[in-house]
C-alpha positions in Angstrom: -0.1 0.0 0.0 1.2 3.4 -0.7 1.8 5.5 2.5 0.0 8.7 2.5 1.0 10.7 5.7 -2.4 12.6 5.7 -5.6 10.6 6.6 -7.8 13.4 5.4 -6.2 13.5 1.9 -6.3 9.7 1.7 -10.0 9.6 2.4 -10.5 12.3 -0.1 -8.6 10.4 -2.8 -10.4 7.2 -2.1 -13.9 8.5 -1.9 -14.9 12.1 -2.1 -15.8 14.5 -4.9 -13.3 17.0 -6.3 -12.9 19.8 -4.0 -14.2 18.2 -0.9 -10.7 17.3 0.3 -10.0 21.2 0.7 -12.8 21.3 3.3 -10.9 18.8 5.5 -8.2 19.8 7.9 -5.1 17.9 9.1 -6.2 15.1 11.4 -4.7 14.7 14.9 -1.2 13.2 14.8 -2.8 10.2 16.5 -4.0 9.0 13.3 -0.8 9.3 11.5 -0.1 5.6 12.1 -3.3 4.5 10.4 -1.6 3.9 7.1 0.9 1.4 8.5 -1.7 -0.3 10.6 -4.3 -0.8 8.0 -3.1 -3.9 6.5 -3.3 -5.6 9.8 -6.8 -4.2 10.3 -8.0 -5.3 7.1 -6.7 -8.9 7.7 -8.4 -8.7 11.1 -11.7 -7.7 9.2 -11.4 -10.6 6.8 -10.9 -13.0 9.5 -14.1 -11.7 11.4 -16.0 -11.9 8.4 -15.2 -15.5 7.6 -15.6 -16.6 11.1 -18.9 -15.0 12.3 -20.7 -16.3 15.5 -24.4 -16.0 16.4 -26.0 -14.3 19.2 -24.8 -15.7 22.7 -22.1 -17.9 20.8 -19.5 -15.1 20.3 -16.9 -16.9 22.4 -14.1 -17.0 19.7 -14.8 -13.5 18.3 -14.6 -12.1 22.0 -11.3 -14.0 22.7 -9.7 -12.7 19.6 -10.4 -9.1 20.5 -9.5 -9.5 24.2 -6.3 -10.9 23.2 -5.2 -8.0 20.9 -6.3 -5.5 23.6 -4.4 -7.1 26.2 -1.2 -6.9 24.0 -2.0 -3.1 23.7 -1.9 -2.7 27.5 -5.5 -2.7 28.4 -7.0 -4.3 31.5 -9.2 -6.9 30.1 -12.2 -8.7 31.6 -14.1 -11.3 29.7 -17.5 -13.1 30.0 -19.4 -10.0 31.3 -23.1 -10.5 30.5 -22.3 -13.6 28.4 -19.5 -13.3 26.1 -19.0 -9.6 26.7 -15.3 -8.0 26.8 -14.5 -4.9 28.9 -11.3 -3.3 28.4 -9.7 -0.4 30.3 -6.8 1.8 29.5 -6.3 4.3 32.4 -4.2 7.4 31.3 -4.3 9.8 34.3 -7.2 12.2 35.5 -9.8 12.9 32.9 -13.0 11.8 31.4 -14.2 7.9 31.1 -15.0 7.5 27.5 -16.9 4.4 26.4 -16.5 2.9 22.8 -18.8 0.2 22.2 -18.9 -2.5 19.3 -21.2 -5.3 18.8 -19.9 -9.0 18.4 -22.6 -11.0 16.8 -23.7 -12.1 13.4 -27.0 -13.2 11.8 -28.5 -16.4 10.3 -28.0 -15.5 6.8 -26.6 -17.4 3.8 -23.8 -15.0 2.3 -24.2 -14.5 -1.3 -21.8 -11.8 -1.9 -19.3 -13.9 -3.9 -16.5 -12.4 -2.0 -13.2 -14.5 -1.8 -13.4 -14.1 1.9 -17.2 -14.9 2.3 -18.5 -16.6 5.1 -19.3 -20.5 4.7 -20.1 -21.0 8.6 -23.0 -22.8 9.8 -24.1 -23.1 13.4 -26.9 -24.3 15.5 -29.5 -21.8 16.5 -31.4 -21.6 19.9 -33.8 -24.4 18.3 -31.0 -26.7 17.5 -31.4 -26.1 13.8 -28.4 -25.9 11.6 -28.3 -22.3 10.0 -25.8 -20.4 7.9 -24.0 -17.4 9.6 -23.0 -14.0 8.1 -22.0 -10.7 9.4 -24.8 -9.1 7.4 -25.1 -6.2 9.5 -21.4 -5.3 9.3 -20.5 -6.0 13.0 -17.3 -7.0 11.6 -16.6 -3.5 10.5 -17.8 -2.2 13.8 -15.2 -4.6 15.6 -12.2 -3.6 13.3 -12.9 0.0 13.5 -13.1 -0.2 17.4 -9.9 -2.1 17.5 -8.1 0.0 15.2 -9.2 3.0 17.3 -8.1 1.5 20.5 -4.7 0.8 18.8 -4.0 4.3 17.6 -5.0 5.7 21.3 -2.8 3.2 22.8 0.1 4.2 20.9 -0.5 8.1 21.5 -1.2 8.3 25.1 0.6 11.7 25.1 -2.3 13.2 23.3 -5.0 12.4 25.6 -6.0 11.9 29.2 -8.8 9.9 31.1 -9.9 6.3 30.9 -10.7 4.7 27.7 -13.2 2.1 28.2 -13.7 -0.5 25.2 -17.0 -2.6 25.2 -17.5 -5.4 23.1 -21.2 -6.4 23.4 -22.7 -9.8 22.6 -26.4 -10.4 21.4 -27.1 -7.1 19.9 -29.2 -8.6 17.2 -31.4 -10.1 19.9 -31.7 -6.8 21.7 -30.6 -8.3 25.1 -26.9 -7.9 25.1 -26.7 -4.4 26.6 -29.1 -5.2 29.2 -27.2 -8.4 30.3 -24.1 -6.5 30.5 -25.5 -3.8 32.6 -27.3 -6.6 34.8 -23.9 -8.0 35.3 -22.4 -4.7 36.6 -21.0 -2.9 33.8 -21.4 0.4 35.4 -20.7 -1.0 38.8 -17.7 -3.2 38.4 -16.2 -0.7 36.1 -16.0 2.9 35.8 -19.4 4.5 34.9 -18.5 6.3 31.7 -19.1 10.0 31.1 -19.8 9.4 27.4 -20.7 6.5 25.4 -19.9 6.4 21.6 -20.6 3.9 18.8 -20.7 3.7 14.9 -23.1 1.8 12.8 -22.9 0.9 9.2 -25.3 2.6 6.7 -26.3 0.5 3.7 -27.4 3.8 1.9 -24.8 6.3 2.6 -21.5 6.7 0.3 -18.2 5.1 1.8 -16.2 7.9 3.2 -19.0 9.7 4.7 -20.6 10.0 8.1 -24.2 10.7 8.7 -25.7 11.8 12.2 -29.2 12.3 13.8 -29.7 14.4 16.8 -32.2 13.3 19.3 -34.3 10.0 18.6 -32.5 8.2 15.9 -33.7 4.7 16.2 -37.1 3.4 17.5 -38.5 1.5 20.6 -39.0 -2.2 19.1 -41.6 -4.7 20.7 -42.5 -8.0 19.4 -46.2 -8.9 20.1 -47.4 -12.4 20.0 -51.2 -13.1 19.9 -53.2 -16.1 20.0 -57.0 -15.7 19.0 -59.3 -18.4 20.2 -62.3 -19.7 18.2 -64.6 -22.8 18.1 -63.3 -25.1 15.4 -65.6 -27.4 13.1 -66.6 -28.3 9.6 -66.1 -25.7 7.1 -69.5 -26.5 5.4 -71.3 -25.8 8.8 -69.5 -22.3 9.9 -72.7 -21.5 11.9 -71.8 -24.1 14.4 -68.4 -22.7 15.1 -66.6 -19.4 16.0 -64.2 -18.9 13.1 -60.8 -17.6 14.4 -59.6 -16.9 10.8 -62.3 -14.5 10.2 -61.7 -13.1 13.7 -57.8 -12.7 12.8 -58.7 -11.0 9.4 -61.0 -8.3 11.2 -58.3 -7.9 13.7 -55.2 -7.3 11.3 -57.5 -4.7 9.7 -58.5 -3.0 13.0 -54.9 -2.7 14.2 -54.1 -0.5 11.2 -56.4 2.0 12.4 -54.2 2.7 15.6 -51.6 4.5 13.8 -53.8 6.2 11.2 -56.5 7.1 13.6 -55.6 7.0 17.3 -52.1 8.6 17.5 -51.0 12.1 16.6 -49.9 12.1 13.0 -46.9 14.0 14.0 -45.5 11.1 16.1 -44.0 8.2 14.4 -45.2 4.6 14.7 -45.5 1.5 12.9 -47.7 -1.6 13.6 -46.9 -4.6 11.3 -48.4 -8.0 11.3 -45.5 -10.1 10.1 -46.8 -13.6 10.6 -50.4 -15.2 10.6 -50.7 -19.0 11.3 -54.1 -20.9 11.6 -55.7 -24.1 10.3 -54.6 -27.3 8.7 -57.1 -28.0 5.8 -59.5 -26.6 3.3 -62.6 -27.6 5.1 -61.8 -27.4 8.7 -62.4 -24.3 10.7 -59.4 -24.2 13.5 -59.6 -23.4 17.1 -57.0 -20.9 17.1 -54.9 -18.5 15.0 -51.7 -17.0 15.9 -50.4 -13.5 15.0 -46.9 -12.0 15.3 -46.5 -8.3 15.2 -43.5 -5.8 15.4 -44.4 -2.5 16.9 -41.9 0.7 16.3 -42.3 4.0 18.2 -39.8 6.7 19.6 -41.4 8.4 22.6 -42.3 6.4 25.7 -45.8 7.7 26.1 -46.4 6.8 22.3 -45.1 3.2 22.9 -47.4 2.7 25.9 -50.3 4.3 24.0 -49.7 2.1 21.0 -49.4 -1.4 23.0 -52.5 -0.4 24.9 -54.5 0.1 22.0 -53.4 -3.4 20.4 -54.5 -5.1 23.6 -57.9 -3.3 23.5 -58.7 -3.9 19.9 -57.6 -7.5 20.0 -60.0 -8.1 23.0 -62.8 -6.1 21.6 -62.6 -7.9 18.2 -62.8 -11.3 20.1 -65.7 -10.3 22.2 -67.5 -8.9 19.0 -66.9 -12.6 17.6 -68.3 -14.4 20.5 -64.9 -16.1 21.2 -65.1 -18.7 24.0 -62.1 -17.3 25.7 -59.9 -14.1 25.8 -57.0 -13.9 23.6 -53.3 -14.4 24.9 -51.0 -11.3 24.0 -47.3 -11.6 24.9 -44.9 -8.6 24.6 -41.2 -9.6 24.1 -37.9 -8.7 22.8 -38.3 -5.1 23.8 -35.5 -2.6 22.8 -35.7 1.1 23.8 -35.4 3.9 21.4 -31.8 5.3 20.8 -31.6 8.8 21.8 -28.5 10.9 20.8 -27.7 13.5 23.3 -28.0 16.8 21.1 -25.2 18.6 23.0 -22.8 15.7 22.7 -23.8 15.0 18.9 -23.2 18.8 18.0 -19.8 18.7 19.8 -18.6 15.4 18.1 -20.0 16.5 14.7 -18.2 19.6 14.9 -14.9 17.7 15.5 -15.4 15.2 12.9 -16.4 17.7 10.4 -13.0 19.4 10.8 -11.3 16.3 9.8 -13.6 14.8 7.2 -14.7 17.9 5.6 -18.3 19.4 5.6 -19.2 17.8 2.4 -18.7 14.3 3.8 -20.8 14.9 7.1 -24.5 14.8 6.7 -27.6 15.1 8.8 -29.7 12.1 8.2 -33.5 11.2 9.2 -34.2 9.0 12.2 -35.2 5.2 11.1 -37.7 2.8 12.8 -34.8 0.0 13.1 -33.8 -0.7 16.6 -30.5 -0.9 18.4 -29.8 -1.8 22.3 -27.0 0.8 22.3 -30.1 2.7 23.7 -29.6 1.0 27.0 -26.6 2.7 27.9 -28.2 6.1 27.4 -31.1 5.0 29.7 -28.6 4.1 32.3 -27.6 7.8 32.5 -24.6 8.3 30.0 -24.9 10.8 27.4 -24.6 8.6 24.2 -24.4 9.2 20.4 -24.2 6.6 17.7 -23.0 7.8 14.1 -23.6 6.2 10.8 -20.7 5.1 8.5 -21.3 5.2 4.8 -20.4 1.7 3.3 -21.5 2.2 -0.6 -18.7 2.4 -3.0 -19.1 5.9 -4.6 -19.6 4.9 -8.2 -22.0 2.3 -7.4 -23.6 4.6 -5.1 -24.1 7.3 -7.8 -25.1 4.7 -10.5 -27.8 3.4 -8.2 -29.2 6.9 -7.4 -29.3 7.7 -11.2 -31.6 4.8 -12.0 -33.5 4.6 -8.8 -32.0 1.3 -7.9 -32.4 0.0 -4.3 -29.2 -1.0 -2.9 -28.7 -4.3 -0.7 -29.9 -3.4 2.9 -28.5 -4.4 6.2 -29.3 -8.0 7.1 -29.2 -8.7 3.1 -27.3 -11.7 1.8 -25.7 -9.4 -0.5 -24.5 -6.7 1.9 -20.8 -6.0 1.2 -19.2 -2.8 2.6 -16.6 -0.8 0.5 -14.1 -2.1 2.8 -11.1 0.4 2.8 -13.1 3.5 2.8 -15.4 2.3 5.4 -12.9 1.0 7.8 -10.8 4.2 7.5 -13.8 6.5 7.9 -15.0 4.5 10.9 -11.6 4.7 12.6 -11.1 8.3 11.7 -14.5 9.0 13.2 -14.1 7.0 16.6 -10.4 8.3 17.0 -11.4 11.8 16.4 -14.4 11.6 18.6 -12.4 10.1 21.6 -9.8 12.8 21.2 -12.4 15.4 21.2 -13.5 14.2 24.6 -10.2 13.2 26.1 -7.7 15.2 24.1 -5.3 17.6 26.2 -5.6 21.2 25.6 
């Protein structure tokens, strides 16, 4: 690789439009070692990509990262809240800054055709053999996290305080952050003054950063509903209470919650993603099962939507003369991710000075979920920033023809590796130095 001493110019040459590099300033000298370090980091990225592990199975992934952090001089504790890793680098008096990465992959069969594509299979929670892929890009998160840790460990003369590295398991299940907190993350270890993370964007051009101030990702609730009827022969429906008709009415009624019960200025989604009932053409079943995903931002809206679902489900069952009250179970709750506005403004100002204003963009909130939100709810000002992953030429071509690019969780998701990693490392390192750097 050609060694280029100024990272801003490297990124500009790799990804940005003509003239954008002029908006970027010289990055911190702490970033000067990235050119030499990059080949090692790309090798790590490929290794992580080829060897993904499912949620709550991240033992080998965690061990790889822990070993590297120990060699950098971090105090490392493993098996926090499962396979979680906590690593501390103390460097005098100053703030404690937490950098979080997620460790887990998804049960997706990779179809990218990359030479380092995953061919891993594993057993899921039900004992079924499933393919495994880093289809959400947690391998990018881990590599940028470790790259940042390496650069900061080698430039301790430029910052003060405690650097806290958290490798979190089970993000895809929405439970890893909560389990680490329950295992004493902020009691056994210093409670951070700030918490930072990055996340891939499958729609933003590689070399760019996007941010959202305030609510950035949604509350996520999974709702399982069982509707009960009175089964019988399909030719004699008058002798039954048909739960399939009841389910059809219920699905349609639920759609009025968002359109008619909530303020149109408050975002929410109620999606019925699964409906199961019956075994044969001419048999009316005894029950039908529905599975819903519910997305909101504000706690009061979340409470209102869930209460409305329960009310409507019970009302429709009563109207149908159902023999018993429906069962409704809410699970997998993940709270909304809220980016602290003051901290967001401060970090974006710092990142913009390095990347250039044309490569830092304000984005819209999305209805996806992330359990990084748990750290903010635990009382720590927190910010998650989006890192673009789409190769610039491909991004431009897709926009020109209105093509939809592979999304996160797609079997075809493949980040533009070097631009993405360099931008992620630059963003995390610059953000940490903004909070911990010496005057």
